[in-house]
mmCIF file of the N, C-alpha and C atoms, coordinates in Angstrom:
data_MODEL
# 
_entry.id   MODEL 
# 
loop_
_atom_site.group_PDB 
_atom_site.id 
_atom_site.type_symbol 
_atom_site.label_atom_id 
_atom_site.label_alt_id 
_atom_site.label_comp_id 
_atom_site.label_asym_id 
_atom_site.label_entity_id 
_atom_site.label_seq_id 
_atom_site.pdbx_PDB_ins_code 
_atom_site.Cartn_x 
_atom_site.Cartn_y 
_atom_site.Cartn_z 
_atom_site.occupancy 
_atom_site.B_iso_or_equiv 
_atom_site.pdbx_formal_charge 
_atom_site.auth_seq_id 
_atom_site.auth_comp_id 
_atom_site.auth_asym_id 
_atom_site.auth_atom_id 
_atom_site.pdbx_PDB_model_num 
ATOM 1   N N  . MET A 1 1  ? 98.251  19.688 135.673 1.00 0.00 ? 1  MET A N  1 
ATOM 2   C CA . MET A 1 1  ? 97.080  19.522 134.798 1.00 0.00 ? 1  MET A CA 1 
ATOM 3   C C  . MET A 1 1  ? 97.564  19.075 133.431 1.00 0.00 ? 1  MET A C  1 
ATOM 4   N N  . ILE A 1 2  ? 98.665  19.451 132.950 1.00 0.00 ? 2  ILE A N  1 
ATOM 5   C CA . ILE A 1 2  ? 99.077  18.918 131.598 1.00 0.00 ? 2  ILE A CA 1 
ATOM 6   C C  . ILE A 1 2  ? 100.059 17.744 131.911 1.00 0.00 ? 2  ILE A C  1 
ATOM 7   N N  . THR A 1 3  ? 99.412  16.583 131.450 1.00 0.00 ? 3  THR A N  1 
ATOM 8   C CA . THR A 1 3  ? 100.144 15.356 131.580 1.00 0.00 ? 3  THR A CA 1 
ATOM 9   C C  . THR A 1 3  ? 101.014 15.088 130.395 1.00 0.00 ? 3  THR A C  1 
ATOM 10  N N  . PRO A 1 4  ? 102.014 14.164 130.497 1.00 0.00 ? 4  PRO A N  1 
ATOM 11  C CA . PRO A 1 4  ? 102.724 13.928 129.189 1.00 0.00 ? 4  PRO A CA 1 
ATOM 12  C C  . PRO A 1 4  ? 102.011 13.640 127.929 1.00 0.00 ? 4  PRO A C  1 
ATOM 13  N N  . PRO A 1 5  ? 100.831 12.849 127.903 1.00 0.00 ? 5  PRO A N  1 
ATOM 14  C CA . PRO A 1 5  ? 100.233 12.594 126.668 1.00 0.00 ? 5  PRO A CA 1 
ATOM 15  C C  . PRO A 1 5  ? 99.718  13.938 126.098 1.00 0.00 ? 5  PRO A C  1 
ATOM 16  N N  . VAL A 1 6  ? 99.260  14.887 126.865 1.00 0.00 ? 6  VAL A N  1 
ATOM 17  C CA . VAL A 1 6  ? 98.738  16.119 126.438 1.00 0.00 ? 6  VAL A CA 1 
ATOM 18  C C  . VAL A 1 6  ? 99.909  16.982 125.825 1.00 0.00 ? 6  VAL A C  1 
ATOM 19  N N  . CYS A 1 7  ? 100.886 16.923 126.472 1.00 0.00 ? 7  CYS A N  1 
ATOM 20  C CA . CYS A 1 7  ? 102.094 17.693 126.020 1.00 0.00 ? 7  CYS A CA 1 
ATOM 21  C C  . CYS A 1 7  ? 102.532 17.230 124.666 1.00 0.00 ? 7  CYS A C  1 
ATOM 22  N N  . VAL A 1 8  ? 102.680 15.886 124.513 1.00 0.00 ? 8  VAL A N  1 
ATOM 23  C CA . VAL A 1 8  ? 103.061 15.292 123.155 1.00 0.00 ? 8  VAL A CA 1 
ATOM 24  C C  . VAL A 1 8  ? 102.056 15.772 122.140 1.00 0.00 ? 8  VAL A C  1 
ATOM 25  N N  . GLY A 1 9  ? 100.746 15.740 122.558 1.00 0.00 ? 9  GLY A N  1 
ATOM 26  C CA . GLY A 1 9  ? 99.764  16.293 121.437 1.00 0.00 ? 9  GLY A CA 1 
ATOM 27  C C  . GLY A 1 9  ? 99.868  17.557 121.128 1.00 0.00 ? 9  GLY A C  1 
ATOM 28  N N  . ILE A 1 10 ? 100.198 18.539 122.233 1.00 0.00 ? 10 ILE A N  1 
ATOM 29  C CA . ILE A 1 10 ? 100.323 19.979 121.880 1.00 0.00 ? 10 ILE A CA 1 
ATOM 30  C C  . ILE A 1 10 ? 101.591 20.132 121.089 1.00 0.00 ? 10 ILE A C  1 
ATOM 31  N N  . TYR A 1 11 ? 102.696 19.587 121.353 1.00 0.00 ? 11 TYR A N  1 
ATOM 32  C CA . TYR A 1 11 ? 103.938 19.632 120.540 1.00 0.00 ? 11 TYR A CA 1 
ATOM 33  C C  . TYR A 1 11 ? 103.764 19.211 119.204 1.00 0.00 ? 11 TYR A C  1 
ATOM 34  N N  . THR A 1 12 ? 103.071 18.074 118.944 1.00 0.00 ? 12 THR A N  1 
ATOM 35  C CA . THR A 1 12 ? 102.801 17.517 117.644 1.00 0.00 ? 12 THR A CA 1 
ATOM 36  C C  . THR A 1 12 ? 101.912 18.533 116.872 1.00 0.00 ? 12 THR A C  1 
ATOM 37  N N  . ALA A 1 13 ? 100.847 18.892 117.447 1.00 0.00 ? 13 ALA A N  1 
ATOM 38  C CA . ALA A 1 13 ? 99.964  19.967 116.727 1.00 0.00 ? 13 ALA A CA 1 
ATOM 39  C C  . ALA A 1 13 ? 100.736 21.146 116.411 1.00 0.00 ? 13 ALA A C  1 
ATOM 40  N N  . ALA A 1 14 ? 101.461 21.649 117.257 1.00 0.00 ? 14 ALA A N  1 
ATOM 41  C CA . ALA A 1 14 ? 102.278 22.887 117.002 1.00 0.00 ? 14 ALA A CA 1 
ATOM 42  C C  . ALA A 1 14 ? 103.277 22.677 115.837 1.00 0.00 ? 14 ALA A C  1 
ATOM 43  N N  . GLY A 1 15 ? 103.840 21.474 115.748 1.00 0.00 ? 15 GLY A N  1 
ATOM 44  C CA . GLY A 1 15 ? 104.819 21.155 114.702 1.00 0.00 ? 15 GLY A CA 1 
ATOM 45  C C  . GLY A 1 15 ? 103.970 21.072 113.333 1.00 0.00 ? 15 GLY A C  1 
ATOM 46  N N  . VAL A 1 16 ? 102.809 20.505 113.310 1.00 0.00 ? 16 VAL A N  1 
ATOM 47  C CA . VAL A 1 16 ? 102.073 20.378 112.084 1.00 0.00 ? 16 VAL A CA 1 
ATOM 48  C C  . VAL A 1 16 ? 101.568 21.841 111.609 1.00 0.00 ? 16 VAL A C  1 
ATOM 49  N N  . ALA A 1 17 ? 101.261 22.657 112.551 1.00 0.00 ? 17 ALA A N  1 
ATOM 50  C CA . ALA A 1 17 ? 100.726 23.921 112.331 1.00 0.00 ? 17 ALA A CA 1 
ATOM 51  C C  . ALA A 1 17 ? 101.740 24.923 112.023 1.00 0.00 ? 17 ALA A C  1 
ATOM 52  N N  . LYS A 1 18 ? 103.155 24.446 112.325 1.00 0.00 ? 18 LYS A N  1 
ATOM 53  C CA . LYS A 1 18 ? 104.274 25.284 112.163 1.00 0.00 ? 18 LYS A CA 1 
ATOM 54  C C  . LYS A 1 18 ? 104.225 26.543 113.070 1.00 0.00 ? 18 LYS A C  1 
ATOM 55  N N  . GLU A 1 19 ? 103.692 26.346 114.248 1.00 0.00 ? 19 GLU A N  1 
ATOM 56  C CA . GLU A 1 19 ? 103.574 27.337 115.266 1.00 0.00 ? 19 GLU A CA 1 
ATOM 57  C C  . GLU A 1 19 ? 104.551 27.009 116.390 1.00 0.00 ? 19 GLU A C  1 
ATOM 58  N N  . SER A 1 20 ? 104.934 27.915 117.156 1.00 0.00 ? 20 SER A N  1 
ATOM 59  C CA . SER A 1 20 ? 105.703 27.599 118.438 1.00 0.00 ? 20 SER A CA 1 
ATOM 60  C C  . SER A 1 20 ? 104.973 26.849 119.444 1.00 0.00 ? 20 SER A C  1 
ATOM 61  N N  . PRO A 1 21 ? 105.575 25.974 120.173 1.00 0.00 ? 21 PRO A N  1 
ATOM 62  C CA . PRO A 1 21 ? 104.846 25.237 121.332 1.00 0.00 ? 21 PRO A CA 1 
ATOM 63  C C  . PRO A 1 21 ? 104.322 26.145 122.327 1.00 0.00 ? 21 PRO A C  1 
ATOM 64  N N  . GLU A 1 22 ? 105.118 27.207 122.626 1.00 0.00 ? 22 GLU A N  1 
ATOM 65  C CA . GLU A 1 22 ? 104.777 28.221 123.622 1.00 0.00 ? 22 GLU A CA 1 
ATOM 66  C C  . GLU A 1 22 ? 103.247 28.870 123.365 1.00 0.00 ? 22 GLU A C  1 
ATOM 67  N N  . LYS A 1 23 ? 103.166 29.199 122.063 1.00 0.00 ? 23 LYS A N  1 
ATOM 68  C CA . LYS A 1 23 ? 101.879 29.771 121.693 1.00 0.00 ? 23 LYS A CA 1 
ATOM 69  C C  . LYS A 1 23 ? 100.860 28.738 121.792 1.00 0.00 ? 23 LYS A C  1 
ATOM 70  N N  . ALA A 1 24 ? 100.963 27.461 121.443 1.00 0.00 ? 24 ALA A N  1 
ATOM 71  C CA . ALA A 1 24 ? 100.002 26.370 121.516 1.00 0.00 ? 24 ALA A CA 1 
ATOM 72  C C  . ALA A 1 24 ? 99.622  26.209 122.987 1.00 0.00 ? 24 ALA A C  1 
ATOM 73  N N  . ILE A 1 25 ? 100.641 26.193 123.792 1.00 0.00 ? 25 ILE A N  1 
ATOM 74  C CA . ILE A 1 25 ? 100.397 25.882 125.269 1.00 0.00 ? 25 ILE A CA 1 
ATOM 75  C C  . ILE A 1 25 ? 99.595  27.135 125.891 1.00 0.00 ? 25 ILE A C  1 
ATOM 76  N N  . ARG A 1 26 ? 99.856  28.365 125.445 1.00 0.00 ? 26 ARG A N  1 
ATOM 77  C CA . ARG A 1 26 ? 99.114  29.566 125.894 1.00 0.00 ? 26 ARG A CA 1 
ATOM 78  C C  . ARG A 1 26 ? 97.551  29.402 125.563 1.00 0.00 ? 26 ARG A C  1 
ATOM 79  N N  . ASP A 1 27 ? 97.219  28.723 124.470 1.00 0.00 ? 27 ASP A N  1 
ATOM 80  C CA . ASP A 1 27 ? 95.944  28.673 124.204 1.00 0.00 ? 27 ASP A CA 1 
ATOM 81  C C  . ASP A 1 27 ? 95.058  27.587 124.768 1.00 0.00 ? 27 ASP A C  1 
ATOM 82  N N  . VAL A 1 28 ? 95.766  26.672 125.397 1.00 0.00 ? 28 VAL A N  1 
ATOM 83  C CA . VAL A 1 28 ? 95.167  25.513 125.974 1.00 0.00 ? 28 VAL A CA 1 
ATOM 84  C C  . VAL A 1 28 ? 94.057  25.912 127.146 1.00 0.00 ? 28 VAL A C  1 
ATOM 85  N N  . PRO A 1 29 ? 94.245  26.810 128.007 1.00 0.00 ? 29 PRO A N  1 
ATOM 86  C CA . PRO A 1 29 ? 93.235  27.091 129.044 1.00 0.00 ? 29 PRO A CA 1 
ATOM 87  C C  . PRO A 1 29 ? 92.020  27.635 128.423 1.00 0.00 ? 29 PRO A C  1 
ATOM 88  N N  . ARG A 1 30 ? 92.021  28.278 127.279 1.00 0.00 ? 30 ARG A N  1 
ATOM 89  C CA . ARG A 1 30 ? 90.879  28.744 126.657 1.00 0.00 ? 30 ARG A CA 1 
ATOM 90  C C  . ARG A 1 30 ? 89.982  27.670 126.270 1.00 0.00 ? 30 ARG A C  1 
ATOM 91  N N  . PHE A 1 31 ? 90.560  26.635 125.664 1.00 0.00 ? 31 PHE A N  1 
ATOM 92  C CA . PHE A 1 31 ? 89.752  25.455 125.161 1.00 0.00 ? 31 PHE A CA 1 
ATOM 93  C C  . PHE A 1 31 ? 89.226  24.710 126.375 1.00 0.00 ? 31 PHE A C  1 
ATOM 94  N N  . VAL A 1 32 ? 89.948  24.529 127.485 1.00 0.00 ? 32 VAL A N  1 
ATOM 95  C CA . VAL A 1 32 ? 89.530  23.848 128.630 1.00 0.00 ? 32 VAL A CA 1 
ATOM 96  C C  . VAL A 1 32 ? 88.359  24.536 129.149 1.00 0.00 ? 32 VAL A C  1 
ATOM 97  N N  . ALA A 1 33 ? 88.441  25.835 129.322 1.00 0.00 ? 33 ALA A N  1 
ATOM 98  C CA . ALA A 1 33 ? 87.382  26.705 129.866 1.00 0.00 ? 33 ALA A CA 1 
ATOM 99  C C  . ALA A 1 33 ? 86.070  26.553 129.035 1.00 0.00 ? 33 ALA A C  1 
ATOM 100 N N  . VAL A 1 34 ? 86.158  26.527 127.733 1.00 0.00 ? 34 VAL A N  1 
ATOM 101 C CA . VAL A 1 34 ? 85.068  26.369 126.883 1.00 0.00 ? 34 VAL A CA 1 
ATOM 102 C C  . VAL A 1 34 ? 84.417  24.998 127.019 1.00 0.00 ? 34 VAL A C  1 
ATOM 103 N N  . GLY A 1 35 ? 85.201  24.038 127.161 1.00 0.00 ? 35 GLY A N  1 
ATOM 104 C CA . GLY A 1 35 ? 84.682  22.572 127.337 1.00 0.00 ? 35 GLY A CA 1 
ATOM 105 C C  . GLY A 1 35 ? 84.024  22.499 128.711 1.00 0.00 ? 35 GLY A C  1 
ATOM 106 N N  . ILE A 1 36 ? 84.598  23.079 129.779 1.00 0.00 ? 36 ILE A N  1 
ATOM 107 C CA . ILE A 1 36 ? 83.825  23.100 131.069 1.00 0.00 ? 36 ILE A CA 1 
ATOM 108 C C  . ILE A 1 36 ? 82.580  23.791 131.066 1.00 0.00 ? 36 ILE A C  1 
ATOM 109 N N  . ILE A 1 37 ? 82.516  24.901 130.323 1.00 0.00 ? 37 ILE A N  1 
ATOM 110 C CA . ILE A 1 37 ? 81.318  25.693 130.199 1.00 0.00 ? 37 ILE A CA 1 
ATOM 111 C C  . ILE A 1 37 ? 80.172  24.935 129.431 1.00 0.00 ? 37 ILE A C  1 
ATOM 112 N N  . PHE A 1 38 ? 80.538  24.237 128.360 1.00 0.00 ? 38 PHE A N  1 
ATOM 113 C CA . PHE A 1 38 ? 79.578  23.383 127.588 1.00 0.00 ? 38 PHE A CA 1 
ATOM 114 C C  . PHE A 1 38 ? 79.136  22.233 128.445 1.00 0.00 ? 38 PHE A C  1 
ATOM 115 N N  . GLY A 1 39 ? 80.102  21.695 129.176 1.00 0.00 ? 39 GLY A N  1 
ATOM 116 C CA . GLY A 1 39 ? 79.821  20.515 130.054 1.00 0.00 ? 39 GLY A CA 1 
ATOM 117 C C  . GLY A 1 39 ? 78.757  20.914 131.096 1.00 0.00 ? 39 GLY A C  1 
ATOM 118 N N  . LEU A 1 40 ? 78.948  21.996 131.683 1.00 0.00 ? 40 LEU A N  1 
ATOM 119 C CA . LEU A 1 40 ? 78.000  22.537 132.785 1.00 0.00 ? 40 LEU A CA 1 
ATOM 120 C C  . LEU A 1 40 ? 76.651  22.843 132.065 1.00 0.00 ? 40 LEU A C  1 
ATOM 121 N N  . LEU A 1 41 ? 76.676  23.480 130.889 1.00 0.00 ? 41 LEU A N  1 
ATOM 122 C CA . LEU A 1 41 ? 75.303  23.714 130.306 1.00 0.00 ? 41 LEU A CA 1 
ATOM 123 C C  . LEU A 1 41 ? 74.574  22.374 129.966 1.00 0.00 ? 41 LEU A C  1 
ATOM 124 N N  . MET A 1 42 ? 75.240  21.389 129.624 1.00 0.00 ? 42 MET A N  1 
ATOM 125 C CA . MET A 1 42 ? 74.660  20.129 129.385 1.00 0.00 ? 42 MET A CA 1 
ATOM 126 C C  . MET A 1 42 ? 74.105  19.533 130.690 1.00 0.00 ? 42 MET A C  1 
ATOM 127 N N  . ILE A 1 43 ? 74.793  19.862 131.793 1.00 0.00 ? 43 ILE A N  1 
ATOM 128 C CA . ILE A 1 43 ? 74.271  19.301 133.177 1.00 0.00 ? 43 ILE A CA 1 
ATOM 129 C C  . ILE A 1 43 ? 73.093  20.187 133.532 1.00 0.00 ? 43 ILE A C  1 
ATOM 130 N N  . VAL A 1 44 ? 73.182  21.427 133.353 1.00 0.00 ? 44 VAL A N  1 
ATOM 131 C CA . VAL A 1 44 ? 71.995  22.329 133.827 1.00 0.00 ? 44 VAL A CA 1 
ATOM 132 C C  . VAL A 1 44 ? 70.812  22.109 132.916 1.00 0.00 ? 44 VAL A C  1 
ATOM 133 N N  . PHE A 1 45 ? 71.002  21.915 131.578 1.00 0.00 ? 45 PHE A N  1 
ATOM 134 C CA . PHE A 1 45 ? 69.908  21.742 130.663 1.00 0.00 ? 45 PHE A CA 1 
ATOM 135 C C  . PHE A 1 45 ? 70.062  20.479 129.856 1.00 0.00 ? 45 PHE A C  1 
ATOM 136 N N  . PRO A 1 46 ? 69.739  19.399 130.474 1.00 0.00 ? 46 PRO A N  1 
ATOM 137 C CA . PRO A 1 46 ? 69.851  18.039 129.908 1.00 0.00 ? 46 PRO A CA 1 
ATOM 138 C C  . PRO A 1 46 ? 69.002  17.874 128.588 1.00 0.00 ? 46 PRO A C  1 
ATOM 139 N N  . GLN A 1 47 ? 67.873  18.722 128.540 1.00 0.00 ? 47 GLN A N  1 
ATOM 140 C CA . GLN A 1 47 ? 66.935  18.514 127.459 1.00 0.00 ? 47 GLN A CA 1 
ATOM 141 C C  . GLN A 1 47 ? 67.675  19.054 126.181 1.00 0.00 ? 47 GLN A C  1 
ATOM 142 N N  . ALA A 1 48 ? 68.646  19.913 126.313 1.00 0.00 ? 48 ALA A N  1 
ATOM 143 C CA . ALA A 1 48 ? 69.421  20.424 125.163 1.00 0.00 ? 48 ALA A CA 1 
ATOM 144 C C  . ALA A 1 48 ? 70.302  19.290 124.632 1.00 0.00 ? 48 ALA A C  1 
ATOM 145 N N  . ALA A 1 49 ? 70.963  18.570 125.492 1.00 0.00 ? 49 ALA A N  1 
ATOM 146 C CA . ALA A 1 49 ? 71.740  17.322 125.102 1.00 0.00 ? 49 ALA A CA 1 
ATOM 147 C C  . ALA A 1 49 ? 71.042  16.305 124.371 1.00 0.00 ? 49 ALA A C  1 
ATOM 148 N N  . THR A 1 50 ? 69.839  16.098 124.878 1.00 0.00 ? 50 THR A N  1 
ATOM 149 C CA . THR A 1 50 ? 69.016  14.970 124.172 1.00 0.00 ? 50 THR A CA 1 
ATOM 150 C C  . THR A 1 50 ? 68.389  15.474 122.879 1.00 0.00 ? 50 THR A C  1 
ATOM 151 N N  . TRP A 1 51 ? 68.087  16.763 122.795 1.00 0.00 ? 51 TRP A N  1 
ATOM 152 C CA . TRP A 1 51 ? 67.623  17.459 121.542 1.00 0.00 ? 51 TRP A CA 1 
ATOM 153 C C  . TRP A 1 51 ? 68.621  17.345 120.488 1.00 0.00 ? 51 TRP A C  1 
ATOM 154 N N  . LEU A 1 52 ? 69.933  17.531 120.860 1.00 0.00 ? 52 LEU A N  1 
ATOM 155 C CA . LEU A 1 52 ? 71.019  17.540 119.933 1.00 0.00 ? 52 LEU A CA 1 
ATOM 156 C C  . LEU A 1 52 ? 71.278  16.176 119.258 1.00 0.00 ? 52 LEU A C  1 
ATOM 157 N N  . LEU A 1 53 ? 70.979  15.103 120.133 1.00 0.00 ? 53 LEU A N  1 
ATOM 158 C CA . LEU A 1 53 ? 71.206  13.791 119.700 1.00 0.00 ? 53 LEU A CA 1 
ATOM 159 C C  . LEU A 1 53 ? 69.919  13.189 118.858 1.00 0.00 ? 53 LEU A C  1 
ATOM 160 N N  . GLY A 1 54 ? 68.739  13.789 119.082 1.00 0.00 ? 54 GLY A N  1 
ATOM 161 C CA . GLY A 1 54 ? 67.662  13.210 118.414 1.00 0.00 ? 54 GLY A CA 1 
ATOM 162 C C  . GLY A 1 54 ? 67.262  13.948 117.310 1.00 0.00 ? 54 GLY A C  1 
# 
């Protein structure tokens, strides 16, 4: 699931934030889960998505 461009982004972000890459990689599943949840909410409640844009 983690392809080379994502890994490069994680290592770069970890370097900029002066954190270890291991800590940054540990936090990735949390962000993926939140993205999936919000995506599902927009599918279930499309009115909310159009309200946000309008």
